[in-house]
N, C-alpha and C positions, 0 to 999 in steps of 0.2 A: 242384763245382756241386750234387751231390746233397745235400751237407751244408747248403748254403744254402737249398735247397727245404725240407729238414726244419726248419730254424730258422724259416722263414717259416710253415710249417704249425703248428708249436708256438705261434708268436706268435698265429696266428689262433685256435687253441684257447683260449689264455689270454685273448685279447681277448673272445671270445664268453662265457667264464665270468665275466669282469669285468662285461660288460654285463648278463648274466643276474642277477648279484648285485645290481647297481644297480637293475634293474627290480623285483626281488622286494622289496627294501627300500622303494623308492618306493611300490610297490603296497600293502604293509603299512601304511606311514606314512599314506598317503592313505585307506585303508580305515578305520583307527582314528581319524583326525582328522576325518573327515567323517561321523560316525555318524548325524547327523540325516537325511541324504539316503540312507537305507539301501538302497532298491532300486537306485539308480544306483551306489552304492559296491560292491554285490555284483557287479553286471555289470562294473564296472571292474576289481574284484579278479580275477574269473574270466578277463577278458581279459588282464590282466597275468600271471597264472599260466600261461595257455596260451602266451603269448609266451616266458616262461622255459623252458617245456617244449620249445618249438620251438628255442630257442637251444641248449639242452642236447643235443637230438637232432642238431643240425648239428654241434656240437662233438664229440660222440661219433662221428659218422660220419667227420669229418676225422681224429680220433684213430685210428679203425679203419683208415683209409687209410694212416696211417703204419706200422702194424704188418703190414698184409696187402698193401700195394702195389696195391690196386684199390679202386674205389669201389663199394660194394654198392648195389643198386637199392632194395631193401626200405626202408631208413631214409628215403630221399627220398620214396617214396610215403607213408610214415607221416607225414612232416613236412608234405607237401602236404595230407593228410587233416586233420591238426590245424589247419593254417592255414585250410582251408575251413570246418571246424567253427567256428573262432574267428570267421570272417566271418559265418557263419550266425547265431551267437549275438549278435554285435554288431548286425546288421540287425534281428533280431527283437526285441532289447532296445530299439532305437530306435523301432520300431513301437509297442511296449507302453508305454514310458515317456514318449514325447514328447507325448502327448495328441493334440490336433487337428493333423493335418498337412494341408498343401495337397495338391491332387491330384497335381501333378507330383512332389512329394517322396515321396508315398505309392507312386506308380507306380515311381519310381526304386528305392525300397527293396524293392518286390516283385520287380523285375527282378534286383536284387542277390541276393535270397534264392534266386530260381530258378537263377541262374548258380552260386551257391555250392553249392546241392544238386546240380546237374548235375556240377560239378567233383568233389565228394566221391564221388558215385556212380561216375564214370569212374575215379577213382583206386582206389576199392575194387575195381572190376572188374579194374584192372591188377594189384592186389595178389593178387586171386583167381587170375588167369592165372598170375602169377609162382609162387605157391604150387603150383598144379596142375602147372606145368612142372617145378619142382624135385622134386615128388613122382614124376613120370614118369621123370625122369633120375636119381633117387636122390641128389640133391645135398643137402648139409646147409644149416643156416642160414648167413646172411651173417655 
């Protein structure tokens, strides 16, 4: 049974790596093929690269689990921070690049920005608490 779990976990890692590869290739192709819409393509490229980083972090965390038999908390906090930053960048890019927005759309985007910032701050606080706790208990990195 444990062997089957390892096979499934390796399949998850390989699947995440394949998806990350597809995303980075599509991001680069889109970036270079839509050169005329430069501001939008830069934002889309940054978004795609952040998605790849998140996927690689998840794959690395699952792979660590295979070797250490536990899920470290720190990588999930970092993944959450990256995802929150990605959402903040996307929302601010929509505000900047979309021109005239209707009032409800503008309000929704501001709420999205506020929630994103709040989530990132809370996750950073959790990372700080985890680091302080590890320092107090003399634990090493995950």
